[in-house]
C-alpha positions as CSV (number, residue, x, y, z in Angstrom):
1,X,0.1,-0.2,0.3
2,X,2.7,2.1,0.9
3,X,4.1,2.2,-2.9
4,X,0.8,3.2,-4.1
5,X,0.6,6.0,-1.9
6,X,4.0,7.6,-3.6
7,X,3.4,6.7,-7.0
8,X,0.4,9.0,-6.2
9,X,2.6,11.6,-4.8
10,X,5.2,11.4,-7.6
11,X,1.9,11.7,-9.9
12,X,0.7,14.8,-7.9
13,X,4.2,16.3,-7.7
14,X,4.5,15.6,-11.9
15,X,1.2,17.4,-11.8
16,X,2.1,20.6,-10.1
17,X,5.1,21.0,-12.0
18,X,3.3,20.8,-15.0
19,X,1.0,23.1,-13.8
20,X,3.7,25.1,-12.7
21,X,5.2,25.5,-16.5
22,X,2.0,26.0,-18.2
23,X,0.8,29.0,-16.1
24,X,4.1,30.7,-15.2
25,X,2.2,34.0,-16.3
26,X,-0.2,34.0,-14.0
27,X,2.1,35.1,-11.4
28,X,3.2,38.2,-12.8
29,X,2.7,41.7,-11.2
30,X,0.6,42.6,-15.0
31,X,-1.5,39.3,-15.0
32,X,-2.1,39.7,-11.4
33,X,-3.4,43.1,-12.0
34,X,-5.7,42.7,-14.9
35,X,-7.4,40.1,-13.3
36,X,-7.9,42.4,-10.5
37,X,-9.4,45.2,-12.3
38,X,-12.2,42.8,-14.5
39,X,-12.6,41.0,-11.1
40,X,-13.4,44.7,-9.8
41,X,-15.5,46.0,-12.4
42,X,-17.9,43.4,-11.3
43,X,-18.7,44.8,-7.8
44,X,-20.9,46.5,-6.4
45,X,-20.5,50.9,-6.0
46,X,-20.4,50.0,-2.3
47,X,-17.5,47.3,-2.8
48,X,-16.2,49.9,-4.9
49,X,-16.4,52.8,-2.5
50,X,-15.4,50.8,0.8
51,X,-12.0,49.7,-1.4
52,X,-11.4,53.4,-2.6
53,X,-11.3,54.5,1.2
54,X,-8.7,52.0,1.7
55,X,-6.4,54.0,-1.3
56,X,-7.7,51.9,-4.2
57,X,-6.0,53.6,-6.6
58,X,-8.6,51.1,-9.1
59,X,-11.2,51.5,-7.7
60,X,-11.3,55.1,-7.4
61,X,-11.3,54.9,-10.4
62,X,-14.8,53.0,-11.0
63,X,-16.4,55.3,-8.4
64,X,-15.2,58.6,-11.4
65,X,-16.8,56.3,-13.7
66,X,-19.7,55.8,-12.0
67,X,-20.3,59.1,-10.5
68,X,-19.3,60.9,-14.3
69,X,-22.3,58.5,-15.2
70,X,-24.9,59.2,-12.5
71,X,-24.0,62.8,-13.3
72,X,-25.0,62.6,-16.9
73,X,-28.5,60.8,-16.3
74,X,-29.9,63.7,-13.4
75,X,-32.7,61.4,-12.6
76,X,-31.1,58.5,-11.2
77,X,-31.1,58.2,-7.4
78,X,-27.1,57.9,-6.2
79,X,-26.5,56.1,-3.0
80,X,-25.8,57.5,-0.1
81,X,-22.0,56.2,0.3
82,X,-20.9,58.0,-3.1
83,X,-22.1,61.1,-1.4
84,X,-20.2,60.7,1.9
85,X,-16.9,59.2,0.0
86,X,-17.2,62.0,-2.6
87,X,-17.4,65.0,1.1
88,X,-15.0,63.0,2.6
89,X,-12.3,63.8,-0.6
90,X,-13.5,66.7,-1.0
91,X,-12.2,67.7,2.9
92,X,-9.4,65.5,3.2
93,X,-8.3,64.3,-0.2
94,X,-7.9,61.5,-2.2
95,X,-7.0,58.5,0.3
96,X,-3.8,57.4,0.2
97,X,-2.6,54.0,-0.7
98,X,-1.7,51.5,1.8
99,X,2.2,50.7,1.1
100,X,3.1,46.9,0.3
101,X,1.6,44.5,-2.3
102,X,-2.0,43.9,-1.7
103,X,-5.1,42.1,-3.9
104,X,-4.3,43.4,-7.2
105,X,-0.5,41.7,-6.9
106,X,-0.9,38.7,-5.6
107,X,-4.9,37.4,-6.2
108,X,-5.0,35.6,-9.2
109,X,-1.6,33.8,-8.0
110,X,-3.0,32.8,-5.0
111,X,-5.9,31.6,-6.1
112,X,-4.0,29.6,-8.7
113,X,-2.0,28.1,-5.6
114,X,-5.9,26.9,-4.0
115,X,-6.7,25.2,-7.1
116,X,-3.5,23.8,-6.9
117,X,-4.1,22.7,-3.3
118,X,-7.6,21.2,-4.2
119,X,-6.6,19.3,-6.8
120,X,-3.7,17.5,-5.0
121,X,-6.9,16.8,-2.6
122,X,-9.7,16.1,-5.1
123,X,-7.5,14.2,-7.7
124,X,-4.6,12.9,-5.9
125,X,-6.6,11.7,-2.4
126,X,-4.3,13.2,-0.3
127,X,-5.2,15.4,2.8
128,X,-5.3,19.2,2.9
129,X,-2.7,19.5,5.6
130,X,-0.1,17.1,7.9
131,X,-1.6,16.5,11.6
132,X,-0.7,18.4,13.6
133,X,2.9,16.4,15.3
134,X,4.4,16.8,11.3
135,X,3.5,20.6,10.6
136,X,6.2,22.7,8.9
137,X,8.5,19.7,9.3
138,X,10.4,19.4,5.9
139,X,11.2,16.0,6.3
140,X,9.4,12.3,7.5
141,X,5.6,12.0,8.1
142,X,3.2,12.4,5.6
143,X,3.0,14.0,2.7
144,X,-0.4,16.9,2.3
145,X,-1.9,18.9,-0.6
146,X,-0.4,21.8,1.1
147,X,3.1,20.4,1.2
148,X,3.2,19.1,-2.1
149,X,2.1,22.1,-3.5
150,X,4.7,24.4,-1.4
151,X,7.9,22.0,-2.0
152,X,6.9,21.8,-5.5
153,X,6.9,25.5,-6.1
154,X,9.6,26.1,-3.4
155,X,7.1,28.3,-0.6
156,X,7.1,27.4,2.9
157,X,4.4,25.3,4.0
158,X,2.8,28.0,6.3
159,X,2.7,30.5,3.4
160,X,0.7,27.9,1.5
161,X,-1.6,26.8,4.2
162,X,-2.0,31.0,4.5
163,X,-3.2,31.1,1.4
164,X,-5.6,28.4,1.2
165,X,-7.5,29.1,4.7
166,X,-7.9,32.9,3.1
167,X,-8.8,31.1,-0.5
168,X,-10.5,27.6,0.2
169,X,-14.1,29.1,0.4
170,X,-13.5,31.0,-3.5
171,X,-12.5,28.4,-5.1
172,X,-13.7,26.2,-7.4
């Protein structure tokens, strides 16, 4: 039975390697930004305003476009949140963006990593997590979906686990 699991592990690792080779463009900042912008275009005005309040420049542009559209149709009801945001910007200036990387830099990459974890779990039968006594150890202990993906992508298990916890409800 152990040989069967070793073979399955090799197949899972090869699947992750193959995916890594075939989708290297997914981890580029340009593709992440493009994906994030398409995602934003589908959001409600209230969601966009909240993102704009956090300093997201793309969200601020979407809110501006929305406001310009509303201005051209004076009979449309303007959401109270838009009025509040406009006042905030008028009085305090545009919100400042937080430094460092954000969702627009990583969403597509993280979603891809979570999908690889799910693939190893569902297609090859590996549990998502290691047993607690083996977590974080490079050698020894049974493999799990997170450890296989982490090894093959050159990441730490804790990073892949954090990504999985963040994306788990949204994948699939």
